[in-house]
N, C-alpha and C positions, 0 to 999 in steps of 0.2 A: 380702267373700270372694269369690273367682272361682269360676265355674261348676263347674270341676273339683274345687275344694277343698270346696264345699258338697256335691257329689255323693258324695265320698269319706267326709265326716263323716256324711252320712245313711246310707250304706251300713253304716259302722261301728255306727250307732245300730240299724239293721234286725238286724245279726248279734247285738248284745247283747241285744236284745228277744227275738230267736228263742231265744237260749241260755238266758233266764231262763224262757221259757215253752215248755219242750220238748215239752209235751204236745200243742201245736198240730201240729208236724211229726210226732210220734210217732202222733198221731190219724190223719193222713192215710196214713202209712206203714201203720199197722194196717188202715185201710180197704183199700189195695191188697192187702195179704196176705189179708185175709179174702174179698175179691172173688175173687182167684185161686183160693183154696181151695174156694170154693163152686162156681166153675166146675169145678173138677176133680172134686169129688164128683158134680156133675151129669153129667160125661161118664164117670165111672168105671164106671157100670153099662151103658154103651152097648157095643154090639159093635163092634169096630174102634177104630182111632186118630182123634184129632181131624183134620179135614182142613185144608189151609193157609188156605182162605178163613176157615174159622171162627177158626183162631188168629190171623189178621190182625185180624179184626173185634172179637174180644173184647178183644184188647190195646188197640186204640185207644179202644173204649168205656170200659175201665178208666181208661185215662190221661186221657180227657176229664173224667170226674166227679171223679177225683182231683185234676187241676189246678183245677177250678172249687172244690173244697174248700180247696186249698192257696192260692189267690190271693185268695179271697173276703174273707180277714181283712186283706187290705192296708190298706184304709181303713176298713171297718166296724167293726174292733176298736180304732181309734184313738179316744181319748177326745177330746171337743170342746175341752178345756183344752190338750192337746197340739197339736191341730191349730192352735189360735189362737196357741200359743207358736211354732210353725214358721212361721206366716203372717208374724210379725213379724220373723224371722231370715233366711231364705232365700227365694229365688225359686221360684215354682210349677214353673217348667222343672226346676229341681234336685230338686224333690220327686217329680215324675213319672218323671225318667230314674232317680233313685236307686231308686225302687220298681220300675221296669222291669228294670233290671240286676240287682237282687237276686231278684225273681221268676223270671227268666231263669235264674239260677243255681240257685235252689231247685229248679224243675221240672227242671233238667238232672240234678241229683242224684237226685230223686224217680224221674225216667224210667230212669235208669240202674240203680237198685236194683229197680224194678218189672220191668224186662226181665230182670235177673238172676234174680229169683225166679221170673218166668213160665217163663224157659227151663228153670231147674232142675224145675219141675213138670210141663210139658208138652214139653219138649224144644226143640230149635232147628232148625226147617225152612229158615231163610234160608240161600240160596246166597251172595248178596253181602252180607256182614255190614257192610262198610264203607258201602255205599250207605244200608243200614238204620239205621245209627247216625247217619249224616249227616241222614236223614229225620227221626229222633227228635229230633236237635238243632234242626232246622227247626220241628219241631212244638212243642218247648219255647219257642222264640222267638215263635212265632204265638199259642200260647195265652196266653202272659204279656202280650204287647202288647195282645191284645183284651181279656183279663179284668182287666187293671189299670185300664184306663179305665173299664169297666162297674162294678168295685168302687167307684170313686171316685163314679160316678153313683149307684149304689145306696145309698151311705153318706148321701146326701142325702134319700133317702126313709125313711118309718117301717117298710116291709116289704122291707128291702134284699135278703135271701136270694131271694125270689119275683121281684123286680124283676130281679135278677141272671141268674137262669135265663131270663126271658122276653126279655131283651135279648141274652144270650149266645149261646143257641143259633143263631138266624137268622144271626149273624155268624161262628160257628165252624163251620157245616155245611159251606160251600164249602171252607174250608181243610182240614176233616176229610177230604173226598172226595179231595182232591189228596194228603194223607198216606196214605190207604188204598191209593190207585193206586200211588203210588211204592213203599210196601212190598210190594205185590203183584208188582212188577216185580223188587224185590230178592230176593224169596222164589222166584221163577221162574228167577232166574239171568240175567234179560236184560241186555244190554250197557247201560252207562251212559248212551249216546246215547239209547236209548229213554225215558228218564225226563227229558231236557232240558227238554221243554216243560212238565211238570208242575213241575219244580224251578223254572224262570223264573216259572211263574204263582204258585207259592207264594211265592217270594221277593218278587215283585211285591206280593202281598197284604200280606205282613208289612210292606214297606216303605210302603205306602199307610197302614196302619193306624198305625204308629208315627209317621208324620209328621202325619197328622190329629190323633191323640192329643196329640202335643206342642203343636199349635198351638191345639187346643181346651181343653186341660186348665187354662191361665191363667184362662179365662172361667169355667169350672166352679169352680175354686179360690175365686174371688172372689166367687161367688154365696152 
């Protein structure tokens, strides 16, 4: 099979598995809703409204941990028998790209739902909503590309969840700083040109991570 055909078949497999195991996505969605509600209850008894810096920071903290929970299952919940079966059928590049595309799609949906509920509870102080949505999309791509490879690495260890947290945070922090900065610019209503540097840096980080992951995954897959 060609690379595109393999990727398409693997994405369809991921969708079918997600549909059969709805509890996985529902669990992450429940985590987001619970986190937003806890934040709401924490600020409910404070005098005055939540300021924009706190609004921005809490949103990305919630999205960070929700993304880790959503993507962690990419490889760690795959049985050894299924992985061995895939090893004999398709190329490792197809497996990585299919996981990356699916996780990006999954995190995009999760980010949209989280933003909608977060806005419903705390309001929406964003002046440039278009830039904010673009930034959320870049964040979904960045989190997906980083955490997909880390999930593959963690699946080879006995304590995968701990290893994923240890490896994930140092790689995600620079990306998270760029996301928070762009979001702050969108909330302040600054011109798009003021965020060009951060967008370019964020795009470069995503490109580097995806390229390195694509090149390194075959060696990890054969280990």
